[in-house]
N, C-alpha and C positions, 0 to 999 in steps of 0.2 A: 038337713041330713045329706041330700044330694051334693051340695056344695062341699061339705066336708069330705065325702068320698072322693070327690073330683080333685080336691087339694092333696089328698093322700096319694091318689093314683099318680098325679103330676109329679109329686115328690119322689116316688118310686122310680118312675121313668127318668127323672133328672139324675138319680143315683146311678141308674143303669148306663145312661149316657156318659156319665164320668167315668165309670169302670171301662166302658168301650173305648174311651179316648186313651185311658191308661193303658189298656192292652195294645192298642196301635203305637203308643210311644215306646212301650217295651220291646215291641217287635222291631221298631226302628233303632232302638238302643242296642238290641242284640245284634242286629246286622252291622252296626258300626264296630262293635267288639269283635265280630267275625272278621272284619277288614284289618283291624289292629293285629289279630292273630296271624293273618296272612302276611302281613309285613314282617312279623317276627319270624314266621316260617321261611319266608324268602330270605331274610338276613342270615338265617342259620342253615340255609341250603336244604331245607326240609320239604317234603312233598305237601302240596296243598291238600290233597284227598287223603284222609285218614279214616278207613273203614272201621278200625277198632273203636276209635273215639265216637264215630257215628252210632255204633251199635251200643256203646255205653250210654250216650245220651238217649237213645231210643228206649233202652231198657229202664232208665231212670224215669223218664216221662210216664211210662206205662205203670211202673210200680207206684209212683206218687198219684197218678190218676185212680188207681185201684184203691188206695188208702182214703182218697177224697170221695170215693164212690162216684166217680165220673165214668160214664160208659166209654168203653175202647172205641166204639163206632164214632164218638163225638171227638175224641182226642187224637186218633190216628191221622186223620185227614189234615188237621191243624199242624200236627208235628211234621208231617210230610212236606207241606208247603213251607213252613218255617225253615226247616232243615235245607230244603232245596234252595230257597232264597239266600241263606247264609253261605251255603257252598258257592253259589253263583256269584255273591259279593266277594268272596275270597279269591275265586278264579279271576274276576274282573280286575282285582288289584294287580294280579300278574300280567294279564294281558295288556292293561294300560301301560305298564312299565316297558313291556317288550314291543308293542305295536304303535303306540301313540305318535311317535315321530317317524314311523316307518312306512306308514300307509295312510292314504286319504281315500275316502270312498264317496262316489256320486251315485245316487239311485234315481232313475227315471221312472215314474209311475207312483202315484200317490195313493193308490187303492189299498185294500187290506194287506196284501203281501208286501207292497212297498213300504208301508208304514211299519209293518212287523220287522222287516230287515233293518229299517232305520232305527227303531228302538233297540234292536238287537246290538247293532254296532255302537250306538251312543251309550248304552248301558255299560259296555266294556271300555268306555273312555276314548273310543276310535273317532277321529273327526270324520263327520259324514254330512252330506247334503242331499235333500230330496227335492225333486223337481217334477210337477205335474206333467204327464205326457201330453194332455190336452193343451195346456198352456205353451209347452214347447212347440206344438204344431201351429199355434196361432201367432205366437211372438217369437222374435229373435232373441232368445235368452242365451247368456253366456254359459258354457259348460266348464265347470271347475276342472282343472287339469290334475285330477287325482290319479293314483295308481290302478284303482279298481273302478269300473263303470258298470253298474248293474241295471239291467232293463227288467223291471217289474211290471211288465205291460201284457196285454193281451196278444194272442198270437198274430192277429192281422197287423199289428204295429210293424212287425219286421218286413212287411210287403210295402210299407209306405215310404214315401220320399223323406219323411222326417227322420227316419232311422238312418238312412244313408247320409243326410246332412249332419247328423250327430257324429257318425264315424268320421266324417271328413274334417270335423273341428278338433278331435282329440289328437294328442301327440302320438307319434309311433312308440310302441312298447306298452301302451295302456292295455290292461286286461279287460276284456269285454266278457260279460256274463249275462245269461238269461236265467230265469227261474220257472220256465214253463213246465207244465205237468205232462205234455205230450211233446216228445223231442224230435222224432223223425221228420216231421213236416218242415221244420225250420233249421234244424242243426247244420246241414251242409250249406244252406244259404248263408247263414250267419258266418260260418267258418270261412267260406270263399271270400266274402266281403272283408273279413279280417286279414286274410292272407294278401289281398290286393293292397292293403293300407299298412302293412307291417304292424298289425295289431295282433294280440294274443287272446284266444277264446277259450274259455272254460264254461261249460254248461252245468248248471246247478238245479237241484230240485229239493228245496226244503220240505221234509215230510212232517210238517207241523203247521198249525194255523196261528191266528193271532195270540200270542203269549209271550210274556217276558220271561217265564221260567223255562228257558231253553235247555238247561244243563241236561245232558243225557239224551236229548232228541237226535233223530237221524237227519242227515243231509247226504244226497247223492251228488257226486261230482264226476263229470265226463270230460276228458281232455280233448280239445280240438286239434286238428293237424297244425294249426297256426301257433299253438302254445308250446313253448320250450319246456322240457322236463323240469328244470330249475324253477321256472315260474309256477308251474302246476303245483310242485312241492310247497312253495311259499303259500299259496291259496289253501292248500290242504292243511298246512300247519296253522294258518289263521283261524279256521273253523274248528280245527281239533283243540287248539288252545283255548277256545271259548267254551269248551266242554261239550261240544257236539260230536256225535258219533259219525265219522265220515265214511261213506261207503263209495268206493271207487268203481264204476262200470266201465267196460271197454268200448261200448258204442251206444248211439241212440237207439238203435233197434233192441239191443238187450234191455235198455231202460224201459222201452214201451211194452215189451213182452212181459216184464216183471209188473209193470203198472197195470196191465190189462187184468191181473189177478188182485194186486193190492188195492187198486183204486176202482177200476171198471166194475169188477165182479162184486166187491163190497158195496159201492154206491147203487149198483143195479138193484141189489136186494133191498137196500134201504128205501129207493124210490118206489119199488114194487110194494113194499110193506106200507109206505105212506099212503099209496093210492088205495091199497086193499083195506086198510083201516078206516079210511074216509068212506069208502063205498059201503062196507059192511056195517059201519056205525050208522050211516044215513039210512041204509035200508031197514035196520033194526029199529031206528028212531031212538038211539041212545047216545050219551055223551060219554066216550070212553075215558076222558080226563077225570070225570067224577067217580067212575067205577074201577079205575085201573089198579092193578097190583104195584108193588114196589118195583118189580122188574120192568113192567110196562111203562112206568113212570120215567124210569131211567132211559129207556128206549125212545120215548117221545121227546126227551131233551135232546137226544142225538138227532132225531128227525128235525127238531126246531132249528138246531145248528145247521143241519143240511140245507134248510130252506134259505138260511142267510148266505149261503155260498153256491146257490142253485145254479147260476150261470156257469161258474167254473166247473161244476160237476157235470152239467150237459156238455160242455166243451169237451171233457175227457171222453165222455160217451160217444161223441160224434167224430173226434179227431184221432183217437187211438184205433189203428187199423186192425188191431187184434181184438177190439171190443166185441165185434159180432160172434166171434169164435167162443169166448168165455160166456157171453150171454146164451148162446145156443146150448153149451154144455150145462149151464145152470138151469135153463128151462127143462131140458131132457131130464136132469137128475130130480127136479122138483115133481114132474110127471110120474117118474118111476117111484119116487118116495110116496107120493100120494096113492098110487095103485097099490103099492105094497101094504101100506097102512090100512087101505080099505079091505084088503084080503085077509087081515089078521083077525078080524072079528074082535074077540076079547082075549086073545092070546098075547100077553104082554111080552114074554120071552121072544116070541116070533117078531112082534113089533120092534123090540129092542134091536133085532138083527137088520131091521130095514134101513137104519142109519148108517150101517158100515158101508164104506166105499168099496166098490168091486174091483 
């Protein structure tokens, strides 16, 4: 009897495996058709992005899902990912035609952001090379003479001799780019070295982590004094053509002021929550992962991702000179909120007013 049940279970799982493979093949086939559609649009001079068509597809998916009694919560995330990938494949067709023979990119730094940038460019058919910063420091590696040289390295790399050796090897007119999360500490140093060598400097900050589905994500660009306006527009158009939302800021100082709120404050609360959850759970002798609500489960996933990039998060906390100010404001507001809530007793309406910003 047990063997028979085991065979039936194995057969059912085999069928599921077959269905899973079919689903994956269909997603791949759908993406290939999207690329063919892109070629037709290009040939006819039509826009790649068609919001009306996207809405039609979305409505059809949800209508069919309802008929099949599939929950919207299951279908919508799949639809979002599939559509985003299809759009990106269509955009990639345009980008490759425009940029393939126009630009070549070298990325120094094979960590998380370096690999992310490398995948970004190769996905869009742009010739790219990635070199480990550590190997570069230890060996005499030839630097490909591309149009754009991106340093996806830690901040301290820009104070090392290796950085200057690399700049000395590249030809004049090369665009130098960093992807640092904190700009003021290094921006002027990099810009000055570029000015000395007739290189052009653009500072970038991709506001996304390791992902291939970059369409619609944000990237910040800051023009160095060494960069000509024409060159800056070329770099801006490159990222814009790849479907990124390009935000141009006027200075490294402006960038760091914004990031103090966008990153420092945000991460500070996540770090604080992570520590508080661990301490409260330990003191109470409970495992919150076994008891957590759906909302907390989602939060714990965010905190797990935070741990994966903890060094970068701490660097931002330490290096952004406006970090102390936003942390102080945050702590003051948390104390005021706690005091306000404690004074409300059981008055819900009064407690609701506690969250209002003065």
